N, C-alpha and C positions, 0 to 999 in steps of 0.2 A: 503494498501498499504505500502513495505517494505521501509526501507529509503537506504537499500543496494540493487541495482538492480541484479537480478538472470539471467533474461532470456536477451539474446544478438543476434540479427543479427550481421552479420561479419562487415557490414559498419558502424554500433552504436559499436561495440567493438573495431572500429581501432582508433576511436576519445578518448581523454583524457575526463575522466568524474571525479567527486566527488570521484568514487572508486580508482580510479587509483591515486589520489592526498593522497588520505587514504593510500594505500599502500606505496607508496613513503616516507611517514613521519615512517611508522611503521617499514619499513625494515630496516632502521639502528639501530632503538632501538631494534630490535630483534637480530641483529645481535652483538650489544653489550653486551644485556642479556645473549645471548649464552656464546660469550667467556669469559665474567666475571665470569658467574655461572659455567661454566667447567673449569675454571683455581681455583677459591674456593672450588669446590666440589673435585677436585684433592687434594686437602689441607685438606678434610674430615672436613669442614667447614659446620655446618647445615645452614647457610642464603647463602651457595653459593649453595644447592640444591632447596632453595626458589629462588634461581634469577633464576637459570638453567630451573626451572617449569615455571615461568611467562615468560621467553623466548620461551618455546615450546608451550605454551597457545596462544601466540602473534602471533606466524609462523602458528599454525594451523588456527587461526583468519584470518591473510595475506591470506593463501590458499584460505580458503572459500570464501574471497571477490573477489580475482583475476582470481578464476579458471574458473568462467563460461565465461569471457571475453576471456581467451587463448583458449578454447575450440571453440569457436564460429571462432575466428581466424585463428584457426589451421586446423578446417572444410573447410573452404573458401581455405586455399591455398591448402589443399590437394585435392580438386577438381580442382584447379586450375593446379595443376603440373599432373595430372592425364589425362587433355585434352592436354596440354603441350606435355606430352610422347606420346599420341596417333598421335598427329600431328606429332610430331617427326618421328614416325613409319611410316608414311604414306609418308612422305617425302624421309626417307631412302629406300622405296620399291617403290620410284618413282610413287605413287597412287596422283590421284588428288583429 
């Protein structure tokens, strides 16, 4: 069993889990690394490129962790929206 869960139902994905907390910690670090790395890279300092690369790698890890949860929740909302629009269309056409 993997430490990071990759399969989610909409109900499971809607609750906060260790994956959310992990992304919660990683996201400000990614922001800081990308900002500092970009600034130092624009000054053509070699360690700016290293910091920027580390920020990009952490960004990809963050996306890899949270994307399955976002897809599960998004799919559920799309189904709810489709049903709502169908019901709304029935109401507009005065159908029962």
